[in-house]
C-alpha positions as CSV (number, residue, x, y, z in Angstrom):
1,M,52.2,-99.8,39.4
2,L,55.7,-99.9,40.6
3,K,56.8,-97.3,42.6
4,P,59.6,-94.8,41.7
5,W,61.9,-96.0,44.6
6,F,61.4,-99.8,43.4
7,A,62.3,-98.7,39.7
8,L,65.0,-96.3,40.8
9,C,67.0,-99.1,42.5
10,A,66.1,-101.5,39.5
11,L,67.6,-98.3,37.2
12,F,71.0,-98.6,39.7
13,L,71.3,-102.3,39.1
14,T,71.0,-102.2,35.4
15,L,73.1,-98.9,34.5
16,G,76.4,-99.7,35.5
17,A,78.9,-96.9,36.5
18,I,76.7,-93.7,36.2
19,A,76.8,-90.8,37.7
20,E,75.1,-91.4,41.7
21,P,73.0,-88.2,43.0
22,S,73.4,-87.9,46.4
23,P,69.7,-88.7,48.4
24,R,68.7,-85.2,48.5
25,Q,69.2,-84.8,44.6
26,M,67.0,-88.4,44.6
27,A,64.2,-86.9,46.8
28,L,64.0,-83.7,44.0
29,F,64.2,-86.6,41.2
30,N,60.9,-88.4,42.8
31,N,59.7,-85.1,43.5
32,N,59.9,-83.4,40.2
33,C,61.2,-85.5,37.2
34,V,59.9,-89.1,37.9
35,Q,56.2,-88.0,36.4
36,C,57.8,-87.4,32.9
37,H,61.4,-89.5,32.9
38,L,59.9,-92.4,34.1
39,R,56.4,-92.7,32.3
40,P,56.5,-93.6,28.5
41,G,54.5,-91.6,26.3
42,V,54.8,-88.3,27.7
43,G,58.1,-87.2,25.1
44,A,60.5,-87.1,27.4
45,P,63.3,-88.7,27.6
46,L,63.5,-92.2,29.9
47,V,65.6,-92.3,32.6
48,G,67.9,-95.4,31.5
49,K,67.0,-95.7,27.7
50,A,69.8,-94.8,25.6
51,Q,68.4,-94.2,22.4
52,D,66.2,-91.0,24.0
53,W,69.5,-89.6,25.4
54,Q,71.8,-90.4,22.6
55,T,71.4,-87.2,20.3
56,R,70.9,-84.8,23.8
57,K,74.5,-86.0,25.2
58,A,75.7,-84.9,21.5
59,Q,74.9,-81.5,22.1
60,G,76.9,-81.6,26.0
61,E,75.9,-81.1,29.7
62,D,75.9,-77.0,29.2
63,A,73.3,-77.5,26.7
64,L,71.3,-79.6,28.2
65,L,71.5,-77.6,31.6
66,R,70.0,-74.9,29.2
67,H,67.4,-76.9,28.1
68,V,66.5,-77.5,31.5
69,V,66.7,-74.0,32.9
70,E,64.9,-72.2,30.1
71,G,62.5,-75.5,29.2
72,L,62.3,-76.9,25.9
73,K,59.3,-78.1,24.2
74,G,57.0,-80.1,26.6
75,M,60.4,-79.9,29.4
76,P,58.7,-76.5,31.3
77,P,61.4,-74.3,33.0
78,L,63.7,-75.2,35.9
79,G,61.2,-78.7,35.3
80,Y,59.5,-77.3,38.0
81,C,62.2,-77.7,40.4
82,S,62.3,-74.1,42.2
83,A,64.5,-76.1,44.7
84,C,67.3,-77.5,42.3
85,S,70.7,-76.0,42.5
86,E,72.4,-75.8,39.2
87,A,74.7,-78.5,41.0
88,D,71.6,-80.2,41.3
89,F,70.5,-79.8,37.7
90,R,74.1,-81.5,36.6
91,A,73.5,-84.6,38.6
92,L,70.2,-85.0,37.6
93,I,70.9,-84.6,33.8
94,R,74.1,-87.0,34.2
95,F,71.9,-89.5,35.9
96,M,68.9,-89.5,33.6
97,A,71.4,-89.4,30.9
98,G,73.9,-92.5,31.9
99,M,76.7,-89.9,32.2
100,P,79.5,-90.4,34.5
101,A,79.8,-87.9,37.2
102,G,81.7,-85.3,36.6
103,T,81.9,-85.7,33.0
104,G,81.2,-81.9,31.8
105,Q,80.1,-83.1,28.1
């Protein structure tokens, strides 16, 4: 099994110009988001898989943030990340969905 950090390095190389979370935000990602968003078959949209994010991105960043905060379907409220701020969630949403930094979409 690949280590999460190895998979993330590979994603950075293949995704191109997407939002780049801070080191702290990447630690939050590794501690909270990886278990679902890098694991096929659990129903969560996968990091770097554009088709998983297409309809979600069309809803806009504010809707995605609301889904994270409130929870949606299998997504627990706050994604279990009680240490995440709104800025952290926005950066991680942009990263996972392959959105440029600061899009606000």
